[in-house]
N, C-alpha and C positions, 0 to 999 in steps of 0.2 A: 398473435402471441407477442407480449411485450419483450423488451430487451432482457429483463431479468427473469423470464421464464413463465410468467403467469399473465392471464388475460382478465380474470376476475378474482378478487380476494376479499375475504371477510376479516375485518379487524375487530377483535373483541377486547374488552377491558372493563375494569370497574370504574367507579366514580373517581374523577381526577387522576386517572392512571396515565394520561397522556395519549390515549388511543386516537383522539381526533387529530392531534398534532402529528402523530406517526402516519396516519392515513393521508394527511395533506402532504407529508414528505414523499410518499410513494408516487404522487402525481405532480411533484414540483417541476419535473422536466417537461411536462406537456405544455404546448403553446397556449391552449385554451382548455378550460375545465368548466363543465356544467355542474354546479353545486346544487344538489337536490335537497332542500330543507323539508323535513317531514313533521317537525313539531309545530304545534299551534302557538300562536302569539302569546297566549296566557293572559292572566289578569294584568291589565295595564297599570294597576297600582302596586304590583309586585316589583319593587326596585331591584331586588337581588336577581330575579329571573331575567329582567330586562338587561341587567349588566352582563349576564352570561351570554345572552344573544348578541349583545354589542361586541363582546370580546371575540366571538366567533366571526362576526362580520368584519371586524377590523383586521383579523389575521389573514383574510383571503386576499390574494393579489388582485390588482385592479383589472387584469384581463379575464378574470373569471366571471361567469354569469350565474345567476341564482334563479332556481325554479322551486316553487313551493307546492306541496301536495297535501297540505294539512286539511284542506276543505274536503277532499275525497281520497281516502286512503287506497281505494282500488286503483286510482290513477297511477300509483307508483309503478305497478307492473307494466302499464302501457308506456310510461316514460322509458323504462329500462329496455323493453322489447323494441321500441321504435328508434333506439339510438343507432347511429351509423358507425361503420367500422373505424372511421378516422376520428371518432370522438372519444373524450375521456369524461367519465361521470364519477362523481363522489357523492354518495348517499349518506347523510348524517342526520339522524341515526334511526335504527329500527325500534329503539325504545320509544321515541316520540311517535313513530308510526303505529306501534301497537297501542299506545295510549289513545290516539285518535280513533283507531279501529274499535276499541272497546267503549268509546264514548257513547252515552245513551242516545245522542243525536243520530248515531249511525246504526242503532238497533231497530229491529232484529237484523243481524248480519251473520253470515256463515264465515266465521273466522278461519276455519280449516281450509275452506275453498280459496279464500283470499290469500292465505299463506302459500298454498300450493301454486296459485297463479304467479305469485312473485318468484317462487323458486324456479318454476319453468322459464320465466322471463330471464332470470339470471343465468340459467344454464345455456340458453340460446343467445345470450347477448353477444353481438359482434364487436361491441365497443370495449375499451379498457374501462373496467368498472371496479370501484372500491366502495365497499359497504361497511359502515361503522355500526356497531351494536353493543349495548351493555351486556356484560356477562353476569347473569343472575343465579347461575347454578351453584355458586359458592356461598350464597347468603342464607339467612335463616328463613324458615317458612313464615310468610306473613300471617298475622292474626286475623285479618279481615277477609271476607269473601272477595272483595274487589282486588285486594293485593294478591291473593292466591290466583285469581283469574289472570292478572297481569303477568305474573311470573310463569304460569303455565303457557300462556300464549306466546310470550317472548322466548321461552325456552324452545317451544316447538318451531318458532320462526327461525331462531338461530340454527337449530339442527337442520332444517330444510335448506336454508341458504348455504350453510357450510357444506352440505353434501353437493350443492350445485356449483360451488366456486372451485377454481383451480387450486387456491391456496387459502389457508386460514392461519392467522397470527393472533396470539394473545399478548396484550401489552400489560405488564405489571410494573408499577412504579417507574414508568418511563422506559422499561426494558422490554424488548420484543422477543418473544419465543414462538418460533414457527411450529404450529401443530400439524399442518398439512402443506406439503410442497408439491409443485407440479409433477415431479418424478413419481411421487406416491399416489397422485390423483388418478393415474391411469387404471389402477386396480380397483376392484369393488369388493366389499365384504372384508371381514376381519382377517380372513386367510389369504387375501390377495398377495401375490409376490410382486415386489417393487422391481421394475425393470431398470437396468443401469441407464443413466441419462446419457444421451448422445449429443445434447446441446449444452450450452452454458447453464450450469445449475443455478437455481433460484436461491437456494440456501447454502451458506458457506459453513460447513461443519468445522468448528474450531475445537481442537484438543489442547487443553492446557495441561502440559505434562507436569508431573510432580517435581517439586524442587528438592526432594530428599531421595536418599537411596531406596531401592526397592525393598519391599518387605521380605521376610524370610520365606524359604520354600514352602509352598502350600497356600500362600496368600496371593491372589491375583494382583499383578502390578498393572493397574489400569488407571486411566485418567478420566475426569468428567468431560462431557461433550456439551457444546452449546451451539445452536444454529443462529447464524446472523443473516439478516436480510440484505439483499443487494438492491440498492436504489440506483436507478439509471441516472447518470450525471448530466446527460443531455449535451455534453461537449462534443466538438468535432475534432477528431484526431487527424491531422493532415501534415504533409511534409513542411519543413521550415518553421515549426513552432518555436517561439521565443520563450524558453524556460530559464529559470535562474541558474547561475553559476555559483560554485563555492566561493568563499571569501578569498580574494587573491592576496590579501595582506596577512591574514591570520596565520596561514601555513608557514611562510618564511619567518614570521615573528616567533612562532612556537619553536622552530628549529634554532633560532638565535638564542632563545631562552634555554634550550637544552644544553648549549655550550657553557652556560654559567652554573649548572647544577652540580652538586657534590656527588659525582659518580666516579668511582675508580676506573682506571683503564681508559679504553677508547670510547666507552659509552654504549649506546644501544645498537650501534651498527646499522644494518639495513632496516631494522625495525623503527628507526627514526621516521621512516616514511609513514608509519601508522600514526604517529603523533601529528605529523604535518597534515595528513589526510583528515584526521578527526578535527584538528583545529580549523581547517578550511571549511569543512562541512558544518561545524558548529558555530563558526564565526567568532572564535575567541582564541587567543594565544595559549590559554591554559585549558585544553579540552578535558571534559569529564569522561570517565570510563562509560562504556555502553551498558547501562544498568538494566535497560528494558530491550529485549531482543525478541523478534518474532521470526519463526521459520515458516516459509510458505512452501509446502510440498505440492507441486503440480503433478497431478496424475492424469495421463491421457495416452492411449495406445495409438500406434500407427499400423495400418494394415499392409498387406502385401509383402514384398521381398525385404522391405526395410526392417521388418521384425524377425527375419530369419535367425534361427538359433535361440529365440526367446521362448521359454516354456509357456504354454497357454495358461492364462490366469495368474502368472507369477507377479505381474505388476499390481493387479488388484489385491493379491494377498499382502504385498508390501504396504499398500495404502491402508488396508484394513488393520494391519498390524500397527501402523503408526497411529491410527485413530484410537486404538485400544491402549495407547501408551506403551507399546512394546516394540522390540526391534532396535537396531543400531541407532537410527536417527532419533527415535523417541528417548532412548536412554541418554544419548549425548545431550539432547535438549534439556532433559531433566537435570543432568549434572551442571549444565550452564545456567539453569534457571530461566530458560527461554520457553516461550509459548510456541506450540506447533499447530499449524492450521493446514489441514488437508483439503485441497481444492481440486474438484473434478473439472477437467477441461474437455472441450469437444473432441470426440474420436476423429481420427484423420483417415482419409481414404488412401488406397495404394497409389503412391505418387508416380509410379511408372506407367499407370493407366489413366488416372484421373487427377484433377486438382485435389489437394488435401482437404481444402475447405472451399465453400463458396464465399463471395465477397461480403455478403451480409453476415455470415458467421465470423469473418475476420473482424468486422466492425464491432460486433457484439463482444468478441473475445478481448479486443483492445480496451474497450470501455470497462469490461469486467475486471481486467487486470489493474486498470487505473483506479477503480473503486477499491480493490483490495489494498492498494497502497494508501489510499485516503483513509480507509478504516483503521489501518495500522497507525497512521499519523495521529488520527483523532483519539486513539486509545493510549497515546503517550509513548509509542514504540520509538526507540532511538536508533535501532539498526535492524534492517531486514536481511535475512539469509535466504537466498533463492535456491530451492532444491527441486528435483524432478525425479519421477519414476514412471516408466512406461516402456512398452515394447516398441522398438524402432526409433528411439529418441536419438541415438548416435547417428543413424543414417540420415534422419531428417536434418540434424545439425550439419552434417557433412554436405548435404545438398544445398543448404543455405550458404555455407562458406564457399562452395563452388560457384554459386550464383553471384555472391557479393564480393568475394575476394579473388576469384579466378583460381581457386585451389583445385587440384586433381583429387577426385574422391578417394582413390586408394591411399593417398598421402595423409588424409585427415580422418580416415575411418580406423577406429581402434580395433584391436583383436577381439574376437568373440570368445568368451570364456564360459564354459558350461558350468552347471551347478557343482560338478565334481572337480572343478579346477583345471579341466583340460581345454586346450585351444582348439576351436572348431573352425578350421580353415574353409571348409565347404560353405558354412553359414556366412563367413566373412565375404566370400566371393559372391554369394547371392545378394548380399547387401550392396556390394560394389556395383553389381549389374543393375539393381533397382535404381540406385542413384544415377548411374550412367543413362539408363532409359528415361528417367524423369527429366534429366537435363536435355536429352535429345527431344523429348516431347515438347519442352517449353523453350526450345532454342529461338523461336521467333516471338516469344512473349516478352512484355516489358519487364524490366528488372527493378521497378519501383518497390518500395518497402511492402506495401499491402499486396502487390502482385506476388512477390516472393513468398509471403506468408500464405497466401491462398494456394499457390501452385505447389510449394515445396515444404513450407515450414510446419503447418498444422496447428492444432489447437494449443498444445502446451507452449510452443515457442511464441505464438500470438499472445497468449495471456501473459507470458513472461515479459514480452515487449511492453505490454500495457502497464505491468508492474513497474518496470524501469522508468517509463515516462511519468506515471503518477507519483513515484517516489521523488523524481527530479522536481516535479512541480511543488511538492510539499517539503523540499529540502531534506529528504530522508536518505541517508547513505545505505548502500546495498552491498552485501558481501556475496560475491559470485563464487560458484563452485560447479564446474562441469560444463558439458557442451551445450545444454539447453540455454543456460544463462548467458554464455558467451555468444551463441548464435543470436539470441535476442538483442545483445549489445550491438552486434553488427547491423541488424535490421533497424535498430533505433537511431542509428546515425543519420538516416535520411529523414526521419521524422523530427528529431531534435538532437542536434549534435552535442548539446550540453549533458546528455544523460551519462555518457561514459565517464565524465569527471566526478560523478557521485558513486562510482563503482570501485570496489577494492577486491583484488584477487589474492587470496591467501596462499593457495598452492595450485599448481597446474596438474598435479596428479599423474604426470607422465602421459597425459592424453594428447594425441597429435592435434586434434581440432582445437582444444583449449590453448595449446601453445601458439598455433597460428593466429587465432582470433585475438589472443592477448597481445601478440606482437602488432597486429594491425591497429588495435584500439589503444595501444600505448599503455597497457596495464602490465606492469612488471610484477610477477608473482613474488610475494614476500618470502616464501619458504620453498624448499625443494624436498618435501617429504615423500613424494610419490605414493601417497595413500590412495587406496582404491576401495573405500568403504561404501560407496554409493554417493550420488550427487547430493550435496548438502551436508553429509556426514563428515566429509573431509574438512569443510570450513568450520564445523562445530568443534572438531578436534583441535584446531588452531585457535579458536576463539578465546579460551582462557589465557593463552600466551599474549594475545593482542590486548586483552583487558589488563593484564599485569603491567604491560608497558605503559598504557595510559595512566594507570594508578600511580606508577613510579614517577612519571613525568609530572603529575599533578601534586604529589606529596613531598618529593625530595626538596630539601632546602638548597640555597645557593652555596657555592664553595666559600670557605672562610675568607679568601682574599676578596671575593665579591662582596661578602657581608661587611668586611672592614672598609672597603672602598665606599660602600653605601653609607656606612656609619660616619666616615669622614665628611662626605658630602652633606649629610644631614646636620652634622655639628657645625659646619661652615654656613649652614642656612641657605645653601644654594640649590637644594632639591636636585642634586645630581649634576648641576652645571659646573664647568671648570673655570676657575678664577684666572685672571690675567697673570697673577704671580706664578700659578702652577705651570703656565705655558711659556714662561720666559725662557728663552734659549732653546725651545723645542719647536722647530719650524713645522713638523708634522702636526703637532697639537695646535699650533697657532693657526693653521689653515682652517681648523674647525671652529674657531672662535669668532663670533660676530659682535660688533659694538652694540651696546644697549641703545635703542632708539631714544631720541630726545623727547622729553615730555615735561609736564608741569612739575615743579619742585625746585629745590636749590640748584643753582648753576654749578656745573662741574666742568673740569677741563677735558676737552675731547681728545682722544688719542690722535697721535700724528698719523696722517693719511699715508699709506704706503705708496711708493712710486709705482706707476703703471707698468706691468710686466711686458717685456718684449717677447718676440717670438722664440728666441733662443736662451733667454736669461730668466731665472726664477724670480718671482715677485719679491720685492724688498720686504724684510720682516718688520712688522710694526713694533715699536717700542713705546709702550704706554708710559707717560711721565708719572712721577711720584704723586700720590694723592688722587689719581684718576679713579673713577668709579669702575667696579668690576663689570666687565661685559658678561652678558648672559646669552643663552641660546646655543651652547656648545652641543655638538652632535657626537654620538658614540662612534668609535671606530668600527668598520664593517665586520671585523673579526671578533668584536665583542669586548675589546680592551678599552679601558678608560684613557683619556688623553691627559696623562700626567707622567 
């Protein structure tokens, strides 16, 4: 089974739909690929067909090998069946294969038996296999017997191969829509019940929440869903990765600019940090408001005592509610105009008895989270909001903090509150005992990032860590909220220390684990609202305020005195430089004035050189003679004042 959940996949699409390019992207991470070409060479005088074939060949990487089956269509089943488990095959396409199969040169032939042989070979194929085929079911019925025979044979082949593959995807206008996913392929028949995935899901269900208020009572308030494929990146996530840092100059420049704005009173207060953070992550002193925001809701349960006090099925209900565009998180996302993507993460074992995940699952989850951040960046998202819902997430985060920061579990475990609003101390004690036993079980285990995720963290924290790393690589800021995101920030330090500089914490929510992790990571919460609406919902509540601050900082003009000063400089033709006359008699201003370097042009009288300063005496003040040229290159005062 591949990283993204499937071993065999059928890629359908119409003419020029982009199906071949999409199929090639699915195997782009493989070191070698056997490209199985099924179409005949065609008429050598057909320049257009030759150009199509050439475009396909030119698009293939140099490390791929090509195998042709056009001479014998029955050989395609043998090629697929004989593939080894470590191989990757790309068959392009079944339309050309059916064309050769129906060619009079191969008649009489049992088309049904040949298609069945191919379907059996695909079902038993141990290699990673991608099959491309045209979708003819949406076209008109051909007017010729040969055309009808082709559509019938290709339709039968598509149905048989689709039934044998783990996944099926339809590409329309370059956009992929997954018709069959690995989670659904375990059932058979129309009435099969889809089992909940226990590994990294192959399809990412994305819910785009409405941007308007809900309809009146009686009208369901739901949102459209869309499945997105996960393409393995092929990267190796390891400790000490060199990822980018925010712009170290843009942030201070943005704060200096704030001091010149026409704001009454003391200004933005602690929210100035929002402007500095946005400026550093966007690389400009005048950052724009976050117009495109995506919420990633990570859903994954933890077994054992970590989930004590959590009603069975409650987290799944919350995730389903968010998918339907309902509930607190979805409504807040709708009000903010943010997209909401619900992500199923691997279920975690009881950490007091077993590792939460095996190391292969950790690697998959990290790459999975990285790809989530990449998809968001490619979609033009300007800010990610990390959210989580799952039984036992608080205890898993406490275990991670105990392993990475030396915290005592009771000190970082939040109180357990029942659905009726009562505090359940017995459940809290069971959670503490589970974390204590897990730490005792792993007392001799390494404390490397991946080991902590495997032994204690589990699927949601592992995917969240991958999201932080992928966002850092794509220079995408992340708004944290809750223990899962902060625990992921703690783990990411060993993999890439730059990740924490791309994170912003709006509110600690009064959670002890969030408080401790934020202190260790150096993330000062902007607000102290003590909201407890669920992880991610607290951040969305504060998001409109943060956006307002950025909009004000970008739109407000400079103070009148700053505008007047700028106008005087412009009228003097100095572009903001301070003239020698303005600095006469002002030693502080004169210290910032440098003589204009000599160059071609009319000779001028140079200013008198000041005497060399001694250790205890200030330097002599230069006095430019009358008629001397105005020096340029003056610098602003650090406090933002002009030197005049």
